N, C-alpha and C positions, 0 to 999 in steps of 0.2 A: 504493500500500500504506500509506504514511504517513497519507494522508488517511482511508483506511478505518479505520485504528487510532485516529486522532483522533476520528472520529465514534463509534466503538464506546466509547472511553473516556469521551467526553462523555455518551453515552447511559447508561452504567453509573453515572456520577456523579449524573445526574438521578434514577436509580432509587434510589441510596443515600440521597440527600437526602430524597426522597419517603418512603422507609421510615422514616428517623429522625423526620421530622415527624409521620408517621402514628402511629409508636410512642409518641411523647410525648403526642400527642392522646389515644390510647387509655389511656395511664397516667393522664392527667388525668380522663378520664371514669370509669375504673374505681376511682379512689382519691380521691373528692371529699371525704372526711370523715376526721376524727380517729376513733380507736376507743379507747374507755375501757372496760375490763372487758367487751369484746364488745358494747358498745352504741355505735351510731353517733352522732357529733356533727358535723354538716356545717359546714364553714367558711363564715363570712360570715352565719350565722344568729344570731338573738338568742334567748335562753331566759329564760322566766319561772320564778320559784320554784315555780309550781304545775304544772310539766311541760308547759306549752304552748310551742311555738316560734313565732317571728315572723320572717318573711322580707320585707324591704323591697323593693318592686318599683320599676323605673325610673319608673313612673307616679306614684309617691308613695304608692300604696296598700300595704297589708301583708297577706300571706297568713298564716294561723294554722293550726296543726295540733297533734297530740299527739306528744310525743317518743317515741323508740324504747324507752327504759327503761320507761315506763309501759305502752306497748302490749304489750310482751313479758310483763310480770307480770300484766296484766289477762287476757290470753288473748283469746278470741273476743268481739268487740263486735257484739252483735246489732242494736242500734238506736242512732241518733244523733238527738237532738232539739235543733234550733237555734232561736235567736231568729229571727223572720221577717226576710226581706230588707227593707232600708231602715230597719230598727229602729236607734235610737240607743242605744248602751250606754256606760256610764261604766266606767272601770277599777275592777275589784273587783265589778262586778255580774254576775249569771249570764249566761253566754254560750252554753253547750251542756251537754247531759246525755247520757251514754252509759249504755246498759243492757245487762244480761246476765241474761235471765230477769226476775225481780222485783228484782234488784239494780241500783242506779243510782249514778252519781257525777256531781256537778255541777262544772263548771269555770267559774271567773269570768274575766272579760276582762282581759288584760294591758294593754289600751289603751282609750282613750276614742275613740269615733268612730261612724260609720254603716256598717252592714253593706251592702256593695255587691254581693256575689256569694256563692253557695253552690256547693260542688262536688257537682253532682247525681249524678255517677258514684259518688262515695264514699257518698252517702246511700242510693243504690239497691243497690250491690254490696258496698262496704266491703272488698273484697279487697286493694286497694292500701294500706290503713291499716297493715297489718303488713309487707307485702312491699316497699313503697316509701314509708315514712312521711313523708319530707321533700320529695318531689317530686310524684308523682301523688297522694300521700296528704294533700295540703292539704285543709282542711275548709271554710274560709270566707275571704272577703276583706273587709277593713275599710278605710274611708277615715279615717285617724287625724286627730284634731283637735289633740292636744297632744304630738305625737311627740317634739319637742325636749326636753321635760321628762320625759315618761314613759319614754323610751328609757333613761334613766339607771338605772331600776330593773331593767333587763334586762341580760343579760351575753352577750358574744360566745362562740362555740363554744370559742375558744382559752382562755377564762377559766373555763369551767365544768367542766373535766375533774376538778379536785379536788372541786368541789361534788358532782358526780355520784358520785364515789367515797364521799363522805360520805353521800349519799342511799342508796346501796347498803348501807352499813354500818348506817344507821338502819333500813332496811327489814328487814334480817336480825334486828335487835334487836326490831323491831315484831312480826314473825312469831313469834319465839321466845317472846315474852311472851303470846301468845294462848292461851287455854284450848282452843280448837278444835284438833284434831290435824291438822296439815298437813305432818307430817314424812313425806312420801312421796318416793320416789326416781324419778329420770328419767335414764336413761343413766348411772347411777352417781353422779349429783350430787344432793344434797339441800340444803335451806336450812340445815341444821344441821351440816354437815361442812365448812363453809368455802367451799362452791361458790357461784357467782354465782346471783342469782335466776333461776329457770328459767321457760321459757314457761308461762304459765297458772297461776302459783302462786295468784293470787287467784280463779281460776276454781273452785277447790275450797273457797273461803271462803264464809261465810254473810253475810247482810245486815248483821249487827252489825259484822263485821270490815271490810266495805266502808265502812260509815259512819265507823268509827274511822280507817280509812286516809284517807278524804277529809278529815277534820278535821286530821290530822297532816301530810299530804303535799300537799294541793291548795290551801293558803292562798296568796293572791296575794303576801303578804309572806313572806320566807324564814324558816323555822324555824332553819336554820343558814346562816351567812353565805356568800355566793358570793364567792370570792376574786377581787379586781379586779387 
């Protein structure tokens, strides 16, 4: 009887330990990011002032994508035009263009290097851009040439929370000063009653506003300082 109780107790202990480890693993998977005003900021990622993120891979290459804040306010991205594979780009040179109808925005590269890979699934479907912007939603991979120097102009997720809050505030001011009427409501929240920027705010904007937004928010060098 004692032997049977010992075996049962040991078995229950194994089950408990396995449950705890599995629960911790699930927590890690489900909570990989900081959240600032309902925008995801994944830990361990670097952010450029023009709302591109950079993820350094074990190979030394870097994946690049568009951050959650920008994807939410743009709304549906219908087309993405990238520089060709194997192209060499310098930091600050055009890297990609996103389009929504006749409206476009151009993103410049946060790094100098050679394009080694493009995410074909994103270019063809684009569904993961908004649903999973930091993992399946990567857009291209680059072999960086001056990563040691250029990484200094980027900031880790833990450092960008205040910067993102400033960007949200700047965006509210930007929209409030536009002559085009964008004061529409969505689930009781608008840009003008203190709510956060809602999905697709710029989807209702015209080409002029898109152009002005690009000039003010997509510069490689910051308009407002990222807190280090």
